[in-house]
LUMVEX-534520 format. One record per atom (N, C-alpha, C): residue number from 0; atom name; x, y, z. Coordinates in Angstrom, 1 decimal, padded with zeros to 4 digits. Layout:
<sites>
NUM | CA | X | Y | Z;
...
</sites>
This chain:
<sites>
0 | N | 005.6 | 051.4 | -022.1;
0 | CA | 005.3 | 052.8 | -022.5;
0 | C | 005.1 | 053.6 | -021.3;
1 | N | 005.6 | 054.8 | -021.2;
1 | CA | 005.5 | 055.7 | -020.1;
1 | C | 004.1 | 056.2 | -019.9;
2 | N | 003.7 | 056.5 | -018.7;
2 | CA | 002.4 | 057.1 | -018.4;
2 | C | 002.5 | 058.6 | -018.6;
3 | N | 001.7 | 059.1 | -019.5;
3 | CA | 001.8 | 060.6 | -019.8;
3 | C | 001.5 | 061.5 | -018.6;
4 | N | 000.7 | 060.9 | -017.7;
4 | CA | 000.4 | 061.7 | -016.5;
4 | C | 001.6 | 061.9 | -015.6;
5 | N | 002.6 | 061.0 | -015.8;
5 | CA | 003.8 | 061.1 | -014.9;
5 | C | 005.0 | 061.8 | -015.6;
6 | N | 004.8 | 062.2 | -016.9;
6 | CA | 005.9 | 062.9 | -017.6;
6 | C | 005.9 | 064.4 | -017.1;
7 | N | 006.9 | 064.8 | -016.3;
7 | CA | 006.9 | 066.1 | -015.8;
7 | C | 006.8 | 067.2 | -016.9;
8 | N | 005.9 | 068.2 | -016.6;
8 | CA | 005.7 | 069.3 | -017.5;
8 | C | 004.8 | 069.0 | -018.6;
9 | N | 004.2 | 067.8 | -018.7;
9 | CA | 003.2 | 067.5 | -019.7;
9 | C | 001.8 | 068.1 | -019.3;
10 | N | 001.0 | 068.3 | -020.3;
10 | CA | -000.4 | 068.7 | -020.1;
10 | C | -001.1 | 067.8 | -019.1;
11 | N | -001.0 | 066.5 | -019.4;
11 | CA | -001.7 | 065.5 | -018.5;
11 | C | -001.1 | 065.5 | -017.1;
12 | N | 000.2 | 065.7 | -016.9;
12 | CA | 000.8 | 065.7 | -015.6;
12 | C | 000.3 | 066.9 | -014.8;
13 | N | 000.3 | 068.1 | -015.4;
13 | CA | -000.2 | 069.3 | -014.8;
13 | C | -001.6 | 069.2 | -014.4;
14 | N | -002.4 | 068.7 | -015.4;
14 | CA | -003.9 | 068.5 | -015.2;
14 | C | -004.1 | 067.6 | -014.0;
15 | N | -003.4 | 066.4 | -013.9;
15 | CA | -003.6 | 065.5 | -012.8;
15 | C | -003.2 | 066.1 | -011.5;
16 | N | -002.1 | 066.8 | -011.4;
16 | CA | -001.7 | 067.5 | -010.2;
16 | C | -002.8 | 068.5 | -009.7;
17 | N | -003.3 | 069.3 | -010.6;
17 | CA | -004.4 | 070.2 | -010.3;
17 | C | -005.7 | 069.5 | -009.9;
18 | N | -006.0 | 068.4 | -010.5;
18 | CA | -007.2 | 067.7 | -010.1;
18 | C | -007.0 | 067.2 | -008.7;
19 | N | -005.9 | 066.6 | -008.3;
19 | CA | -005.6 | 066.2 | -007.0;
19 | C | -005.7 | 067.3 | -006.0;
20 | N | -005.2 | 068.5 | -006.4;
20 | CA | -005.2 | 069.6 | -005.5;
20 | C | -006.7 | 070.1 | -005.2;
21 | N | -007.5 | 070.1 | -006.3;
21 | CA | -008.9 | 070.5 | -006.2;
21 | C | -009.6 | 069.5 | -005.3;
22 | N | -009.5 | 068.3 | -005.6;
22 | CA | -010.2 | 067.2 | -004.9;
22 | C | -009.7 | 067.1 | -003.5;
23 | N | -008.5 | 067.5 | -003.2;
23 | CA | -007.9 | 067.4 | -001.9;
23 | C | -008.2 | 068.6 | -001.0;
24 | N | -008.9 | 069.6 | -001.6;
24 | CA | -009.3 | 070.8 | -000.9;
24 | C | -008.4 | 071.9 | -000.9;
25 | N | -007.2 | 071.8 | -001.6;
25 | CA | -006.3 | 072.9 | -001.6;
25 | C | -006.9 | 074.1 | -002.4;
26 | N | -007.7 | 073.8 | -003.4;
26 | CA | -008.4 | 074.8 | -004.1;
26 | C | -009.9 | 074.6 | -004.0;
27 | N | -010.6 | 075.1 | -002.9;
27 | CA | -012.0 | 074.8 | -002.7;
27 | C | -012.8 | 075.6 | -003.7;
28 | N | -014.1 | 075.4 | -003.8;
28 | CA | -015.0 | 076.1 | -004.7;
28 | C | -014.8 | 077.6 | -004.6;
29 | N | -014.5 | 078.2 | -005.7;
29 | CA | -014.4 | 079.6 | -005.8;
29 | C | -012.9 | 080.1 | -005.7;
30 | N | -012.0 | 079.2 | -005.3;
30 | CA | -010.6 | 079.6 | -005.2;
30 | C | -010.0 | 079.9 | -006.5;
31 | N | -009.2 | 080.9 | -006.6;
31 | CA | -008.4 | 081.3 | -007.8;
31 | C | -007.3 | 080.3 | -008.0;
32 | N | -007.3 | 079.7 | -009.2;
32 | CA | -006.2 | 078.8 | -009.6;
32 | C | -005.0 | 079.6 | -010.0;
33 | N | -003.8 | 078.9 | -010.0;
33 | CA | -002.6 | 079.6 | -010.4;
33 | C | -002.7 | 080.0 | -011.9;
34 | N | -002.0 | 081.1 | -012.3;
34 | CA | -002.0 | 081.6 | -013.7;
34 | C | -001.2 | 080.6 | -014.5;
35 | N | -001.4 | 080.8 | -015.8;
35 | CA | -000.6 | 080.0 | -016.8;
35 | C | 000.9 | 080.2 | -016.5;
36 | N | 001.3 | 081.5 | -016.3;
36 | CA | 002.7 | 081.8 | -016.0;
36 | C | 003.2 | 081.1 | -014.8;
37 | N | 002.4 | 081.2 | -013.7;
37 | CA | 002.8 | 080.5 | -012.5;
37 | C | 002.9 | 079.0 | -012.6;
38 | N | 002.0 | 078.4 | -013.3;
38 | CA | 002.1 | 077.0 | -013.6;
38 | C | 003.3 | 076.6 | -014.4;
39 | N | 003.6 | 077.4 | -015.4;
39 | CA | 004.7 | 077.2 | -016.3;
39 | C | 006.0 | 077.2 | -015.5;
40 | N | 006.1 | 078.2 | -014.6;
40 | CA | 007.3 | 078.3 | -013.7;
40 | C | 007.4 | 077.1 | -012.8;
41 | N | 006.3 | 076.7 | -012.2;
41 | CA | 006.2 | 075.6 | -011.2;
41 | C | 006.6 | 074.2 | -011.9;
42 | N | 006.1 | 074.0 | -013.1;
42 | CA | 006.3 | 072.7 | -013.8;
42 | C | 007.4 | 072.7 | -014.8;
43 | N | 008.0 | 073.9 | -015.1;
43 | CA | 009.1 | 073.9 | -016.0;
43 | C | 008.6 | 073.7 | -017.4;
44 | N | 007.5 | 074.3 | -017.8;
44 | CA | 006.9 | 074.1 | -019.1;
44 | C | 006.6 | 075.4 | -019.8;
45 | N | 006.1 | 075.4 | -021.0;
45 | CA | 005.7 | 076.6 | -021.6;
45 | C | 004.3 | 077.0 | -021.1;
46 | N | 004.0 | 078.3 | -021.2;
46 | CA | 002.7 | 078.8 | -020.8;
46 | C | 001.5 | 078.2 | -021.6;
47 | N | 001.7 | 077.9 | -022.8;
47 | CA | 000.6 | 077.3 | -023.6;
47 | C | 000.3 | 075.9 | -023.2;
48 | N | 001.3 | 075.2 | -022.6;
48 | CA | 001.1 | 073.9 | -022.1;
48 | C | 000.3 | 074.0 | -020.8;
49 | N | 000.6 | 074.9 | -020.0;
49 | CA | -000.2 | 075.2 | -018.8;
49 | C | -001.6 | 075.6 | -019.1;
50 | N | -001.8 | 076.4 | -020.1;
50 | CA | -003.1 | 076.9 | -020.6;
50 | C | -004.0 | 075.7 | -021.0;
51 | N | -003.4 | 074.7 | -021.7;
51 | CA | -004.1 | 073.5 | -022.1;
51 | C | -004.6 | 072.7 | -020.9;
52 | N | -003.7 | 072.6 | -019.9;
52 | CA | -004.1 | 071.9 | -018.7;
52 | C | -005.3 | 072.6 | -018.0;
53 | N | -005.3 | 073.9 | -018.0;
53 | CA | -006.4 | 074.6 | -017.4;
53 | C | -007.7 | 074.4 | -018.2;
54 | N | -007.6 | 074.4 | -019.5;
54 | CA | -008.7 | 074.2 | -020.3;
54 | C | -009.3 | 072.8 | -020.1;
55 | N | -008.4 | 071.8 | -019.9;
55 | CA | -008.9 | 070.5 | -019.6;
55 | C | -009.7 | 070.4 | -018.3;
56 | N | -009.2 | 071.2 | -017.3;
56 | CA | -009.9 | 071.3 | -016.0;
56 | C | -011.3 | 071.9 | -016.2;
57 | N | -011.4 | 072.9 | -017.1;
57 | CA | -012.7 | 073.5 | -017.4;
57 | C | -013.6 | 072.5 | -018.1;
58 | N | -013.0 | 071.8 | -019.0;
58 | CA | -013.8 | 070.7 | -019.7;
58 | C | -014.3 | 069.7 | -018.8;
59 | N | -013.5 | 069.3 | -017.7;
59 | CA | -013.9 | 068.3 | -016.7;
59 | C | -014.9 | 068.9 | -015.7;
60 | N | -015.2 | 070.2 | -015.8;
60 | CA | -016.1 | 070.8 | -014.8;
60 | C | -015.5 | 071.1 | -013.5;
61 | N | -014.2 | 071.1 | -013.4;
61 | CA | -013.5 | 071.4 | -012.1;
61 | C | -013.0 | 072.8 | -012.1;
62 | N | -013.2 | 073.6 | -013.1;
62 | CA | -012.7 | 075.0 | -013.1;
62 | C | -013.6 | 075.8 | -014.1;
63 | N | -013.7 | 077.1 | -013.8;
63 | CA | -014.4 | 078.0 | -014.7;
63 | C | -013.4 | 079.2 | -015.0;
64 | N | -013.5 | 079.7 | -016.2;
64 | CA | -012.7 | 080.8 | -016.6;
64 | C | -013.6 | 082.1 | -016.5;
65 | N | -013.0 | 083.1 | -015.9;
65 | CA | -013.6 | 084.4 | -015.8;
65 | C | -012.8 | 085.4 | -016.6;
66 | N | -013.4 | 086.0 | -017.6;
66 | CA | -012.7 | 086.9 | -018.5;
66 | C | -011.8 | 087.9 | -017.7;
67 | N | -010.6 | 088.0 | -018.0;
67 | CA | -009.6 | 088.9 | -017.5;
67 | C | -009.3 | 088.7 | -016.0;
68 | N | -009.8 | 087.7 | -015.4;
68 | CA | -009.6 | 087.4 | -014.0;
68 | C | -008.8 | 086.1 | -013.8;
69 | N | -009.0 | 085.1 | -014.7;
69 | CA | -008.3 | 083.8 | -014.7;
69 | C | -009.3 | 082.7 | -014.4;
70 | N | -008.7 | 081.6 | -014.0;
70 | CA | -009.5 | 080.4 | -013.7;
70 | C | -009.7 | 080.2 | -012.2;
71 | N | -010.9 | 079.7 | -011.9;
71 | CA | -011.4 | 079.5 | -010.6;
71 | C | -011.9 | 078.1 | -010.4;
72 | N | -011.6 | 077.5 | -009.2;
72 | CA | -012.0 | 076.1 | -008.9;
72 | C | -013.5 | 076.1 | -008.8;
73 | N | -014.1 | 075.0 | -009.2;
73 | CA | -015.6 | 074.8 | -009.0;
73 | C | -015.7 | 073.8 | -007.9;
74 | N | -014.6 | 073.4 | -007.2;
74 | CA | -014.6 | 072.5 | -006.1;
74 | C | -014.7 | 071.0 | -006.6;
75 | N | -014.5 | 070.1 | -005.7;
75 | CA | -014.5 | 068.7 | -006.1;
75 | C | -015.9 | 068.2 | -006.4;
76 | N | -016.0 | 067.3 | -007.4;
76 | CA | -017.2 | 066.7 | -007.7;
76 | C | -017.6 | 065.7 | -006.7;
77 | N | -018.8 | 065.5 | -006.4;
77 | CA | -019.3 | 064.5 | -005.4;
77 | C | -019.2 | 063.1 | -006.0;
</sites>
């Protein structure tokens, strides 16, 4: 069975890429994350798929949503 994190354009794939970027320092604490539209273009998926990946980051505590501003990194967890 294929690993869902490796399926290009899937929610889990986008989420795992963003987690690696946050933990790797590409998006330090307070950095604005790409928009749903930008992620959809980058990963070749629908905007709602990208939105779900961002919500997963928020659920994991790696991002916070600011109304009308977008998602921001909360930095890597220790």
